[in-house]
C-alpha positions in Angstrom: -58.2 -11.6 7.5 -54.7 -13.5 7.8 -54.5 -13.8 4.3 -54.4 -10.0 3.8 -51.9 -9.7 6.9 -49.4 -11.6 5.2 -49.9 -10.0 2.0 -49.6 -6.7 3.7 -46.5 -7.8 5.7 -45.0 -9.3 2.3 -45.6 -6.2 0.7 -44.3 -3.8 3.3 -41.0 -6.1 3.4 -40.8 -5.6 0.0 -40.7 -1.6 0.1 -38.4 -1.3 3.1 -36.0 -3.8 1.3 -36.4 -1.2 -1.8 -35.4 1.7 0.3 -32.5 0.0 2.3 -31.2 -0.4 -1.0 -31.5 2.7 -2.5 -30.4 4.4 0.4 -26.5 2.3 0.4 -25.6 4.2 -2.3 -26.0 7.1 -0.8 -23.6 6.3 2.1 -20.8 6.1 -0.8 -21.6 9.4 -2.7 -18.5 11.6 -2.3 -19.1 14.5 -0.3 -17.7 17.7 1.1 -15.6 17.8 4.6 -13.2 16.3 6.5 -9.3 15.9 6.9 -7.2 13.2 5.2 -4.6 12.1 7.9 -1.5 11.1 6.5 2.0 9.5 8.2 5.0 9.6 5.9 9.0 8.4 6.6 11.5 10.8 4.9 10.5 14.3 5.5 11.8 14.8 1.8 8.5 13.6 0.4 6.3 16.3 1.8 7.7 19.2 -0.4 7.1 17.0 -3.4 3.9 16.7 -2.2 3.4 20.5 -3.0 3.6 19.7 -6.7 1.3 17.2 -6.7 -1.6 17.4 -4.8 -3.6 19.5 -7.3 -6.4 21.3 -6.2 -4.8 22.1 -2.7 -2.4 24.9 -1.4 -0.3 24.7 1.3 -1.5 26.4 4.6 1.0 25.5 7.3 4.8 24.1 6.8 6.9 23.0 9.8 10.1 21.8 7.9 10.2 18.1 8.8 7.5 17.7 11.2 4.4 18.8 9.6 2.4 20.3 6.7 -1.4 21.2 6.1 -3.0 21.6 2.6 -6.3 23.4 2.3 -8.9 22.8 -0.3 -8.4 25.4 -3.0 -12.0 26.9 -4.0 -10.7 28.4 -7.1 -9.0 25.2 -8.2 -9.1 24.7 -12.4 -10.5 21.5 -11.9 -13.1 22.6 -9.3 -13.0 22.4 -5.6 -11.6 18.7 -4.3 -14.0 17.4 -1.8 -11.8 17.3 1.4 -11.3 20.0 3.2 -7.5 19.6 4.6 -4.9 17.1 4.3 -2.7 16.9 7.4 0.8 15.0 7.0 2.9 14.2 9.8 6.5 13.5 8.8 9.7 11.3 10.0 7.4 8.6 11.5 9.0 5.2 11.8 7.2 2.9 9.2 6.3 0.8 12.5 4.5 3.2 14.1 2.7 4.3 11.0 1.3 0.9 10.6 0.3 0.6 14.3 -1.4 4.2 13.7 -3.5 2.7 10.9 -4.4 -0.1 12.7 -6.0 2.0 15.7 -7.6 4.3 13.7 -5.3 7.6 14.1 -4.3 7.8 10.2 -5.7 7.3 7.3 -2.7 6.7 4.9 0.6 5.6 5.5 3.8 4.0 3.8 4.2 0.5 3.8 7.6 -1.1 4.1 8.0 -4.7 3.2 7.7 -5.6 6.9 4.8 -3.5 7.3 3.0 -5.0 3.9 3.1 -8.3 5.4 1.7 -7.6 8.7 -1.2 -5.7 7.2 -4.8 -7.1 8.2 -6.9 -8.9 5.5 -8.9 -7.3 3.5 -6.3 -4.1 3.8 -6.6 -1.7 1.0 -3.1 -1.1 -0.5 -2.4 1.6 -3.1 0.8 0.9 -4.9 2.7 2.5 -7.8 4.8 1.0 -10.8 8.0 0.2 -9.6 9.9 3.5 -9.7 12.0 3.1 -6.6 15.7 1.7 -7.6 17.9 0.6 -5.3 21.6 0.2 -6.1 24.9 0.2 -4.2 27.1 3.2 -5.1 30.8 3.2 -4.7 32.9 6.2 -3.3 36.1 7.5 -4.7 38.4 5.6 -2.3 37.5 2.2 -4.3 39.5 3.4 -7.7 39.6 -0.7 -8.8 37.0 -1.7 -10.7 38.2 -5.3 -9.9 37.2 -4.4 -6.5 33.7 -3.5 -7.7 33.0 -5.8 -10.2 33.9 -8.7 -7.4 31.3 -7.5 -5.4 28.6 -7.3 -7.8 29.3 -10.9 -9.0 28.7 -11.8 -5.6 24.7 -10.4 -5.1 22.3 -12.7 -5.0 19.4 -10.3 -5.9 16.7 -13.0 -5.6 17.4 -13.5 -1.8 17.6 -9.7 -1.3 14.1 -9.8 -2.8 12.9 -12.2 -0.3 13.8 -10.1 2.3 11.9 -7.0 0.2 8.4 -9.9 0.3 8.9 -10.3 -3.0 7.8 -7.0 -4.2 10.3 -5.9 -5.9 12.0 -6.7 -9.7 15.5 -8.1 -9.9 17.2 -5.8 -12.3 20.9 -4.4 -13.6 19.4 -1.6 -15.0 19.0 1.8 -13.7 15.6 2.4 -15.4 13.0 -0.4 -15.1 11.5 -2.6 -17.6 8.2 -1.2 -17.6 9.8 2.3 -18.8 12.5 1.3 -21.0 11.6 -2.3 -22.6 15.5 -3.2 -22.4 15.9 -3.6 -18.5 16.3 -7.5 -19.2 19.6 -7.1 -21.5 21.6 -5.9 -18.3 22.9 -8.9 -16.0 21.7 -9.7 -12.5 23.2 -13.1 -12.3 25.3 -13.8 -9.5 29.2 -15.4 -10.5 31.1 -16.5 -7.4 33.7 -18.5 -9.6 34.8 -15.2 -11.1 34.1 -12.9 -8.3 36.3 -15.0 -6.3 38.9 -15.3 -9.2 39.1 -11.0 -9.5 39.1 -10.9 -5.4 42.2 -13.0 -5.7 44.2 -10.7 -7.6 43.7 -8.1 -5.4 45.8 -7.1 -2.5 44.6 -8.0 0.9 43.9 -4.2 2.2 41.5 -4.1 -1.2 39.5 -6.9 -0.2 37.8 -5.1 2.9 34.8 -2.6 2.0 32.5 -0.6 4.5 28.9 -0.5 3.4 26.2 1.8 4.6 22.5 2.0 3.8 21.1 5.2 3.5 17.8 4.2 5.0 18.0 2.3 8.1 15.0 -0.1 7.1 17.0 -1.5 4.5 20.0 -2.9 6.9 18.7 -6.7 6.4 20.0 -6.1 2.6 23.1 -4.6 4.0 23.4 -7.4 6.0 23.0 -9.9 3.3 25.1 -8.1 0.7 28.2 -8.4 3.5 27.3 -12.5 3.6 27.0 -13.0 0.0 30.2 -11.1 -0.2 32.5 -13.7 2.0 32.0 -16.3 -0.5 34.1 -14.3 -2.9 36.7 -13.8 0.0 35.7 -10.2 0.3 34.9 -8.6 3.7 32.0 -5.7 3.5 31.4 -4.5 7.2 28.1 -2.5 7.6 28.6 0.7 9.1 26.1 3.5 10.8 25.0 5.5 8.0 27.3 8.4 8.6 30.4 9.7 7.5 32.1 8.2 3.9 31.5 4.7 3.7 33.3 2.6 0.6 29.7 1.4 -0.7 26.3 2.9 0.1 22.8 1.4 -0.5 20.9 4.3 -1.9 17.9 4.7 -3.3 16.7 6.9 -6.5 13.1 7.6 -8.0 11.8 7.4 -11.0 9.9 10.8 -11.4 9.2 11.0 -15.1 7.6 8.3 -17.6 10.1 9.8 -20.2 12.8 7.5 -20.3 15.6 9.6 -21.2 14.4 12.4 -18.5 13.9 9.4 -15.9 17.6 8.5 -16.5 19.0 11.6 -16.0 17.2 12.0 -12.9 18.7 9.0 -11.6 22.1 9.6 -12.8 22.1 12.8 -11.0 20.6 11.6 -7.7 23.1 8.7 -7.6 26.4 11.1 -8.5 26.9 9.5 -11.6 27.2 13.0 -13.4 25.2 14.1 -16.7 23.7 11.1 -18.6 24.6 11.6 -22.4 21.7 12.9 -24.6 19.5 9.9 -25.9 16.3 10.7 -27.8 16.2 6.9 -30.2 15.6 4.0 -27.8 19.2 2.5 -28.8 20.9 5.8 -27.9 19.1 5.6 -24.9 20.4 1.8 -24.1 23.7 3.2 -25.4 23.5 6.0 -22.2 22.8 3.6 -19.8 24.9 1.4 -20.5 27.9 4.2 -20.7 26.9 5.4 -16.9 26.9 1.5 -15.9 30.9 0.7 -17.3 33.5 0.4 -14.6 30.4 -0.7 -11.9 30.6 2.4 -10.1 26.9 1.9 -9.5 25.5 -1.6 -9.7 21.8 -1.5 -9.6 19.5 -4.3 -7.6 15.9 -4.0 -7.5 13.0 -1.7 -8.7 10.6 -1.6 -5.9 7.0 0.2 -6.1 5.5 3.2 -3.7 3.2 1.1 -1.5 0.3 2.8 0.8 -1.9 1.3 3.3 -5.3 2.9 3.3 -7.7 3.5 6.0 -11.5 2.4 6.1 -12.3 6.4 6.1 -10.9 6.9 2.9 -13.3 6.7 -0.1 -12.7 6.6 -4.0 -8.8 6.5 -5.3 -6.6 5.2 -6.0 -5.1 8.3 -4.8 -1.4 7.5 -5.9 -0.3 7.4 -10.2 2.0 5.0 -11.5 4.8 7.1 -10.8 3.8 7.2 -7.1 2.8 10.8 -7.4 -0.2 11.7 -4.5 -3.7 12.8 -6.5 -6.5 13.0 -3.7 -8.8 15.9 -5.3 -11.7 12.7 -5.6 -11.0 11.3 -2.4 -13.5 11.8 0.5 -13.5 10.8 3.7 -16.6 9.0 6.1 -16.6 8.9 9.8 -17.3 5.6 11.0 -20.2 5.3 13.1 
């Protein structure tokens, strides 16, 4: 009797184990319903989301504050699993990170500091390097020697350390992955030459004002000012208002076509229309022409990075260009 009981128990354990294993995949199967909660920093990103959240239609729009998308039952690719996408805008990066940790939201932007603070095992979605950080000179600085001198003081490696080494150091407008020739543009500091150029300038020309369009990049502006002192330049970091001599600005790569991408970056940075370029040689020449005179100084290319909460299944929901693709995502409430 004891032997039979043991065999029955063993068989029962096998059956129960099989049932558990068979049931496990069901918990991760896509299912319809639920709301994906998103927090972002710049409200300017939300209009772009209208065109990239395929399968959804916008049902609520509070400019600069909130946007809600609902699943389109008649979407060409089929109805998305999610019922709605709720986007809260203008949320500081630190607040977003805290909300993600507390389960108040499902998807947030991660700046360099927030990326460093993420808990072990946290899922992260990242694009290719599509954010160009660059210095852009205003019209008052008409002496190219001033601009070149500042360019030669830049320690891009130190700037990338401040960015938690997320970026790719570059002296080009287009990233290497897109153009294939970014390495041809110099990105090395030369303090001796910078000091020589600064020495040719009148005292008034050696003092500049610098602002960062994004307050989160203030530490980069401070580092640029520190490097400039080594060449005898005085760079005062000011609030992002008024008309500073130099701006630390961002331009996004929005196309996988290099010519279109270059045109978009040039327009964003106020460089005018880029020359037509179909062949790689022509594209390289067009970019070199935009960089002549140091009116704009590329620094680093960064990815777009998002932190993802545990409720979100499927994905990644971000393309290499940083566009949202949420049609195959679903959410599960934790028990």
